[in-house]
N, C-alpha and C positions, 0 to 999 in steps of 0.2 A: 504494500500500500504506500503510495507516494504522499509526501507531505506537501500540501498546497501552501504556497507563500502568498501573502497579500500585504500590500502596503496601504496606508491610509490614503495616499495620493491616487490610488486606483479607484477609489469610491467616488461616486458623483457627489456634488456639493450637498444636495438634500440628504443623501444617505450618511455622509460624513457628519453633518449637523445632528442627525438623528442618533447616530452612534455616540457622539460626544455628550448629547443630552442624557442618554441612557446611562452612560458611565458616570456622569455627574450626579444623577438622581440616585444611583446605587451607592455611590460614595457618601452622599448625604444620609442615606438610610443607614449605612454602616456606622456613621458618626453618631446618629441617634441611638443605635443599639449600644455602642460603647458607653454613651452617657447613661443609659438605663442600667447597664450592668454595674457601672460605678455607683449609681444610686442604690441598687440592691445590696451591694457589698457594704456600703457605708451604713445603710439601714440595719442590716444584720449585725454589724459590729456594734453600733450604738445601742441597739436593743439588748444584745447579750451583755454589754457592760451595765446598762441601767437595771436590768432585771437579774443580773448575776446568773445568767444561763450560759451553757457552753455554746459557742458560735455554731458548732456542727448541728446542735439540736435546733437552734433557731432556723438555720438554713434548711434543714430537713423539713421542718414544719411549713416553711414557705413553699418548698417544692411539692409537698403532699397536698397542701391547700390548692395550689395552682392546678394540679392534675385533677 
């Protein structure tokens, strides 16, 4: 099976713009995911400190509740 090579310059201008928009939208989504993961970690850490519970327990409760 041959590997097909493609450069951005081979795409038409509308396709190129569409590709860059999708890449930017996906990057923005990944950034939001990173932020939410940080929030979850910080919330679990803070709750475990305040309530004097093991972080693993709080994290497990969050995961069980979510499912």
